[in-house]
C-alpha positions as CSV (number, residue, x, y, z in Angstrom):
1,M,-8.2,-18.6,-14.6
2,R,-12.1,-17.0,-15.4
3,S,-12.2,-13.2,-15.9
4,F,-12.8,-10.8,-13.1
5,K,-15.8,-9.9,-15.6
6,G,-17.0,-13.5,-15.8
7,L,-19.9,-14.6,-13.9
8,D,-21.6,-12.0,-11.8
9,E,-20.8,-13.9,-8.6
10,R,-17.6,-13.9,-8.7
11,R,-17.0,-10.1,-9.3
12,V,-14.9,-8.6,-7.1
13,V,-16.0,-5.3,-4.8
14,V,-14.5,-3.5,-2.0
15,T,-16.6,-3.2,1.1
16,G,-14.6,-2.1,4.1
17,L,-11.4,0.4,4.0
18,G,-8.9,0.4,6.8
19,S,-5.6,2.3,7.2
20,I,-2.9,4.0,9.8
21,S,-0.3,6.3,8.4
22,P,2.0,9.2,8.5
23,V,-1.3,11.4,7.9
24,G,-3.7,9.9,10.1
25,N,-4.5,6.8,12.2
26,S,-7.8,6.4,10.4
27,V,-9.2,6.4,6.6
28,K,-11.4,9.4,7.3
29,Q,-8.1,11.4,9.2
30,G,-6.0,10.1,6.6
31,W,-8.0,11.2,3.4
32,N,-8.8,14.3,4.8
33,A,-5.4,15.4,4.9
34,I,-4.6,13.7,1.4
35,L,-7.0,16.1,-0.2
36,S,-5.9,19.0,2.1
37,G,-2.4,18.3,0.6
38,T,-1.0,17.9,3.9
39,S,2.3,16.0,4.7
40,G,3.1,13.8,7.5
41,I,6.9,14.1,6.9
42,T,8.9,15.1,9.7
43,K,12.3,14.6,11.6
44,I,13.0,11.1,13.1
45,S,11.8,10.7,16.7
46,Q,12.0,7.0,17.2
47,F,15.5,6.8,17.6
48,D,18.7,9.0,18.1
49,T,20.1,9.8,14.3
50,T,23.1,11.2,15.1
51,G,25.7,10.2,12.9
52,F,23.0,9.5,10.0
53,A,23.0,10.8,6.9
54,V,18.9,11.0,6.9
55,T,17.4,12.5,9.7
56,I,13.5,12.4,8.4
57,A,10.6,9.9,7.8
58,G,7.0,9.6,7.6
59,E,6.2,8.4,11.4
60,V,2.8,7.3,12.3
61,K,1.7,9.9,15.3
62,N,-0.2,9.8,18.2
63,F,-0.9,5.8,18.3
64,S,-1.2,3.7,21.3
65,I,-1.6,-0.3,20.4
66,S,-3.4,-0.6,24.1
67,D,-6.4,1.1,22.5
68,F,-6.7,-1.8,20.5
69,V,-4.9,-5.2,22.4
70,S,-3.6,-5.5,26.0
71,A,-0.4,-4.0,26.4
72,K,1.1,-7.8,27.3
73,E,-0.1,-9.2,24.2
74,A,1.5,-6.4,22.4
75,R,4.4,-6.4,23.7
76,H,4.9,-9.7,22.0
77,M,4.5,-8.1,18.3
78,D,6.6,-6.1,16.3
79,T,5.1,-2.6,15.4
80,F,4.2,-3.7,11.8
81,I,2.0,-6.2,13.1
82,H,0.2,-3.3,15.3
83,Y,-0.3,-1.3,12.4
84,G,-1.9,-4.4,10.1
85,I,-4.2,-5.4,13.2
86,V,-5.3,-1.5,13.4
87,A,-6.2,-1.5,9.7
88,G,-7.7,-4.8,9.4
89,E,-10.1,-4.2,12.4
90,E,-11.2,-0.9,10.6
91,A,-11.5,-2.4,7.4
92,F,-13.6,-4.9,8.8
93,K,-15.5,-3.0,11.0
94,D,-16.5,-0.6,7.8
95,S,-17.5,-3.9,5.8
96,G,-20.2,-4.3,8.4
97,Y,-19.8,-8.1,7.5
98,I,-21.4,-10.7,10.1
99,V,-19.1,-14.0,11.0
100,T,-21.4,-16.6,11.6
101,E,-21.0,-20.0,12.1
102,S,-22.3,-20.8,8.6
103,N,-19.7,-18.3,6.6
104,R,-16.7,-18.4,9.0
105,E,-14.8,-21.1,6.5
106,K,-15.2,-18.8,3.5
107,I,-13.6,-15.6,4.8
108,G,-10.0,-15.3,4.5
109,V,-6.9,-12.6,5.4
110,M,-3.9,-11.7,3.3
111,V,-2.1,-9.1,4.6
112,G,1.8,-9.0,4.0
113,S,4.9,-6.9,4.7
114,G,8.1,-6.4,2.4
115,I,10.7,-6.5,5.5
116,G,8.5,-7.4,8.6
117,G,9.6,-7.1,12.3
118,L,13.2,-5.2,11.3
119,P,12.7,-3.1,14.6
120,M,11.9,-6.3,17.2
121,I,15.2,-8.1,14.8
122,E,17.5,-5.5,15.7
123,N,16.5,-5.2,19.5
124,T,16.5,-8.9,19.9
125,H,19.9,-9.1,18.5
126,S,21.1,-6.1,21.0
127,V,19.7,-8.5,24.1
128,L,21.2,-11.2,22.9
129,S,24.8,-9.5,22.2
130,Q,24.4,-7.9,26.0
131,K,22.6,-10.6,27.9
132,G,23.3,-13.8,26.5
133,P,20.8,-16.0,24.2
134,R,18.8,-17.3,27.8
135,R,17.1,-13.5,27.6
136,V,16.1,-14.0,24.1
137,S,12.0,-13.8,24.4
138,P,9.9,-16.7,23.2
139,F,7.9,-14.0,21.6
140,F,10.6,-13.2,19.0
141,V,9.8,-15.5,16.3
142,P,6.0,-15.2,16.2
143,G,6.2,-11.4,17.3
144,S,8.2,-10.7,14.0
145,I,7.4,-12.9,11.2
146,I,5.7,-11.5,8.1
147,N,2.5,-13.9,8.2
148,M,1.4,-13.4,11.7
149,I,-0.7,-10.0,10.5
150,S,-3.1,-12.2,8.8
151,G,-2.6,-14.7,11.7
152,H,-3.9,-12.6,14.3
153,L,-6.4,-11.4,12.6
154,S,-8.3,-14.4,11.7
155,I,-7.9,-15.7,15.4
156,R,-9.5,-12.5,16.6
157,H,-12.6,-13.2,14.4
158,N,-12.5,-16.8,13.8
159,L,-11.7,-16.8,10.4
160,Q,-11.3,-20.1,9.0
161,G,-10.9,-19.3,5.4
162,P,-7.4,-18.7,3.6
163,N,-4.7,-17.5,6.2
164,I,-1.5,-16.2,4.4
165,A,0.8,-13.8,3.2
166,A,2.5,-12.1,0.4
167,V,6.3,-10.5,0.3
168,T,6.8,-8.8,-2.7
169,A,8.9,-6.0,-1.2
170,C,7.4,-2.7,-2.4
171,T,4.6,-4.6,-4.2
172,T,3.6,-6.5,-1.4
173,G,0.4,-4.8,-0.4
174,L,-1.1,-4.2,-4.5
175,H,0.0,-8.2,-4.8
176,S,-1.9,-8.9,-1.7
177,I,-5.2,-7.2,-2.9
178,G,-4.7,-8.7,-6.3
179,L,-4.2,-12.3,-5.3
180,A,-6.7,-12.1,-2.8
181,A,-9.2,-11.1,-5.3
182,R,-8.4,-13.9,-7.1
183,L,-9.2,-16.2,-4.4
184,I,-12.4,-14.9,-4.4
185,Q,-12.8,-15.4,-8.0
186,C,-11.7,-19.0,-7.9
187,G,-14.1,-19.7,-5.2
188,D,-11.6,-20.5,-2.7
189,A,-12.9,-17.4,-0.4
190,D,-15.9,-15.6,-0.5
191,A,-14.4,-12.4,1.6
192,M,-10.7,-11.4,2.0
193,L,-9.0,-8.8,4.3
194,A,-6.3,-8.0,1.9
195,G,-3.5,-5.4,2.0
196,G,0.2,-4.4,3.3
197,S,1.8,-3.2,6.5
198,E,5.1,-2.3,7.1
199,S,7.1,-0.4,9.8
200,T,11.0,0.0,9.3
201,I,12.1,3.3,10.7
202,S,14.7,2.0,12.4
203,P,18.8,2.4,12.8
204,L,19.1,-0.7,10.2
205,G,16.4,0.4,8.0
206,I,17.3,4.3,7.8
207,G,20.8,3.1,7.6
208,G,20.3,0.5,4.7
209,F,18.4,2.5,2.5
210,A,20.7,5.4,2.9
211,S,23.6,3.7,2.3
212,A,22.1,2.8,-1.3
213,R,21.8,6.4,-1.6
214,A,18.1,5.9,-2.1
215,L,16.8,8.3,0.3
216,S,16.0,12.5,0.2
217,L,18.6,14.1,2.1
218,R,16.6,17.3,2.5
219,N,16.8,17.0,6.1
220,D,16.0,20.9,6.7
221,D,12.8,20.7,5.0
222,P,11.1,17.4,5.9
223,K,7.7,18.4,4.2
224,G,9.0,19.4,1.1
225,A,11.6,16.2,0.6
226,S,9.2,13.9,-1.0
227,R,8.6,15.5,-4.4
228,P,7.7,12.9,-7.1
229,F,8.1,14.3,-10.8
230,D,9.9,17.4,-9.4
231,S,13.3,18.4,-11.1
232,E,15.0,18.7,-7.5
233,R,13.7,15.6,-6.3
234,D,16.5,13.4,-4.9
235,G,15.0,10.0,-3.2
236,F,12.1,9.0,-1.3
237,V,11.4,9.2,2.5
238,L,10.6,6.1,4.2
239,G,7.5,5.7,5.7
240,E,5.4,3.3,8.0
241,G,1.7,2.2,8.4
242,S,-0.8,0.0,6.7
243,G,-3.6,-0.1,4.2
244,V,-6.5,-3.1,4.6
245,L,-8.9,-3.5,1.9
246,F,-11.9,-5.9,2.7
247,L,-13.0,-7.5,-0.6
248,E,-16.0,-10.0,-1.2
249,S,-17.8,-11.5,-3.9
250,L,-20.4,-9.1,-5.8
251,K,-22.7,-12.0,-4.7
252,S,-21.9,-11.7,-1.0
253,A,-22.1,-8.2,-1.0
254,T,-25.4,-7.3,-2.5
255,S,-26.8,-10.5,-0.9
256,R,-26.5,-8.3,2.4
257,G,-27.1,-4.7,0.7
258,A,-23.3,-4.1,1.6
259,K,-22.2,-0.4,1.1
260,I,-20.1,-0.9,-2.3
261,Y,-16.8,1.5,-2.8
262,A,-16.1,0.3,-6.1
263,E,-15.3,-2.9,-8.0
264,L,-12.0,-4.5,-8.4
265,A,-12.0,-5.1,-12.2
266,G,-8.4,-6.4,-12.8
267,F,-5.1,-7.4,-11.6
268,G,-1.9,-7.7,-13.6
269,M,1.7,-8.7,-12.8
270,S,4.7,-9.1,-14.7
271,S,8.4,-9.2,-13.9
272,D,11.2,-6.9,-15.8
273,A,14.0,-9.3,-15.6
274,F,16.3,-6.8,-15.9
275,H,18.0,-5.6,-12.6
276,M,17.7,-6.3,-8.8
277,T,17.1,-2.4,-8.0
278,A,17.3,-0.5,-11.4
279,P,13.6,0.0,-13.3
280,D,12.6,-1.3,-16.8
281,V,9.7,0.7,-18.7
282,N,8.8,-2.8,-20.6
283,G,8.0,-4.4,-17.4
284,P,5.4,-1.9,-15.7
285,K,4.0,-1.2,-19.4
286,R,3.3,-5.1,-19.6
287,C,1.7,-5.0,-16.0
288,M,-0.5,-2.1,-16.8
289,E,-1.5,-3.8,-20.1
290,N,-2.5,-7.1,-18.1
291,A,-4.5,-5.3,-15.9
292,L,-6.3,-3.5,-18.3
293,K,-7.1,-6.8,-20.4
294,D,-8.1,-8.5,-17.4
295,A,-10.6,-5.7,-16.4
296,E,-11.8,-6.1,-20.3
297,L,-11.2,-2.1,-20.9
298,D,-9.8,-0.2,-23.4
299,L,-6.9,2.3,-22.5
300,D,-9.1,5.4,-23.4
301,E,-11.7,4.3,-20.1
302,V,-9.3,5.0,-17.6
303,S,-9.1,8.6,-16.3
304,Y,-6.8,8.4,-13.5
305,I,-3.4,6.4,-12.3
306,N,-2.1,6.3,-8.7
307,A,1.3,6.4,-9.6
308,H,4.1,4.5,-7.9
309,G,6.3,7.3,-7.9
310,T,8.6,7.4,-5.0
311,S,10.5,10.5,-5.8
312,T,13.6,9.1,-6.8
313,P,15.0,10.4,-10.2
314,L,15.2,7.1,-12.2
315,G,12.1,5.5,-10.8
316,D,9.7,8.5,-11.7
317,K,10.9,9.1,-15.1
318,N,10.8,5.4,-15.6
319,E,7.2,5.4,-14.6
320,T,6.4,7.8,-16.6
321,L,7.8,6.5,-19.9
322,A,6.0,3.2,-19.0
323,I,2.7,5.2,-18.5
324,K,3.4,7.1,-22.0
325,S,4.3,3.7,-23.8
326,C,1.0,1.9,-22.2
327,F,-1.3,4.5,-22.9
328,G,-0.1,6.0,-26.1
329,D,-1.5,9.3,-27.2
330,H,-4.2,8.7,-24.3
331,S,-1.5,9.5,-21.8
332,K,-1.9,13.1,-22.2
333,N,-5.5,12.8,-20.8
334,V,-5.1,10.5,-17.8
335,V,-4.2,12.6,-14.6
336,V,-1.5,10.8,-12.6
337,S,-0.6,11.4,-8.7
338,S,1.5,10.3,-6.2
339,T,0.0,10.2,-2.3
340,K,3.9,9.4,-1.3
341,S,4.4,12.9,-1.8
342,M,2.6,13.4,1.5
343,T,2.8,9.8,3.3
344,G,6.7,8.7,2.2
345,H,7.0,5.0,0.9
346,L,5.9,2.6,3.1
347,L,7.4,0.1,1.5
348,G,5.5,-3.6,1.6
349,G,2.5,-1.3,3.1
350,A,2.4,1.4,0.4
351,G,0.1,-0.6,-2.0
352,G,-2.5,-1.3,0.8
353,L,-2.4,2.5,2.0
354,E,-2.2,4.1,-2.0
355,S,-5.0,1.2,-3.0
356,V,-7.5,2.7,0.0
357,F,-6.8,6.2,-1.7
358,T,-7.7,5.4,-5.1
359,V,-10.8,3.5,-4.1
360,L,-12.1,6.5,-2.4
361,A,-10.8,8.3,-5.6
362,V,-13.2,6.6,-7.4
363,Y,-16.0,6.6,-5.0
364,E,-15.8,10.5,-4.4
365,N,-14.5,11.6,-7.9
366,K,-11.8,13.2,-6.4
367,V,-8.2,13.3,-7.5
368,P,-5.4,13.4,-4.8
369,P,-2.6,16.0,-5.4
370,T,0.9,15.5,-6.0
371,I,2.3,18.0,-3.4
372,N,5.4,19.4,-3.6
373,L,5.5,19.8,-7.5
374,S,7.0,23.0,-8.0
375,K,9.3,22.6,-10.7
376,Q,8.5,19.6,-13.0
377,D,10.8,17.5,-14.7
378,P,10.5,18.0,-18.5
379,E,11.2,14.1,-18.6
380,C,8.0,13.7,-16.6
381,D,5.8,15.5,-18.8
382,L,2.3,14.1,-17.8
383,D,-0.4,15.8,-15.8
384,Y,0.7,14.8,-12.1
385,C,-2.0,16.9,-10.4
386,A,0.3,19.6,-8.8
387,N,-0.3,20.5,-5.5
388,Y,-4.3,20.7,-4.9
389,T,-6.9,18.2,-5.2
390,R,-9.1,18.1,-8.3
391,D,-12.6,17.2,-8.7
392,M,-13.2,14.8,-11.5
393,N,-15.8,12.2,-12.6
394,I,-13.7,8.9,-12.3
395,Q,-14.8,6.1,-13.8
396,V,-12.0,3.9,-13.8
397,A,-8.8,4.1,-11.9
398,V,-5.5,2.1,-11.9
399,K,-2.9,1.9,-9.0
400,N,0.9,1.0,-9.6
401,N,3.6,-0.7,-7.5
402,F,6.7,-1.8,-8.4
403,G,9.5,-3.9,-6.3
404,F,12.9,-4.6,-5.8
405,G,13.7,-7.8,-7.8
406,G,11.8,-6.4,-10.6
407,T,8.4,-7.3,-9.6
408,N,5.4,-5.3,-10.5
409,G,2.0,-5.1,-9.7
410,T,-1.5,-3.3,-11.3
411,L,-4.9,-3.1,-9.8
412,V,-7.5,-1.4,-11.8
413,F,-10.5,0.2,-9.8
414,K,-13.7,0.8,-11.5
415,K,-16.9,2.8,-10.1
416,F,-19.3,0.0,-8.8
417,Q,-22.1,-0.2,-11.6
């Protein structure tokens, strides 16, 4: 495998951004909310939460899919597909890329999801139970399977390159971006739409995570419930939405005079091989080391880390220890933040959305805050950019995501030179 810093024509850059999330239905709206420290966590409105231990989540608000696709077509897709299409369309438009007969076979899509069409699965099972098998929609399967975001985006733009999807739990969005960059690096594509999407704020989604005691029970304080690295954190808040990057080779981007947000300089992966859900320090540490080795960068060149930072007691402490283990003395000089404090945890969509924020941090030299950090956990003893955005020259930023099954991913974004 060639390095991302090998031949110039195989360097990978970010030329388009798209997102929809609990803090905004576009990149501009979401980024402005993040910089102002605005929480998108509210009481759940999508279903009756009577009897549920958890009644809060990060819902997408004031959104109508009919602004993007016909109402008839929209009914044949689960909501996670809606979000992926919207974010993908924004990223594609932002890139300014024009599809032609000569280039369409070298443009692909890799937008995944951790769980996929859970609400549609729930609703279809209800129809089956109450009305029988003849009433099950023929669009149930294509409306709920994970690869259909990539499928719809490729069809909408006649993109005939790789059309695939990754599924690695909460690392899905990040792995999709990293693997899409590898496809460009290897010459299988010149450009890729890549990221993740999720929509699991449903009875099964909330019920399942609540039963696992993974979610915050701070129901009376929704906006203060997601509080990574705070000593009073009690679990994550489920969020929904999507984040997508438009990636292309440097040769492609410069040949058309594209606006370049950042360079995707490195990608690392690892497995804890330790426990299905409990984190391990060594896996995330090796993942960050692998990404920095791939980028051919030294530890002291990193100034910002957008953390996985879910607001779970064990996870935040583990990531802190992994950062300290990886960066050593330099960890005290690195600014770390978790934008999940405002969006909640988008599961498979998290890496996509948070990569959008990380790219913008590099592009605009602004570190987004970790809000609700009022009483920092003594065992989480790094600089987490508490509560307020910070202006800072960011040449290199690291993005982490970790998922159930012990799967880890790290991206390294670099200011484009």
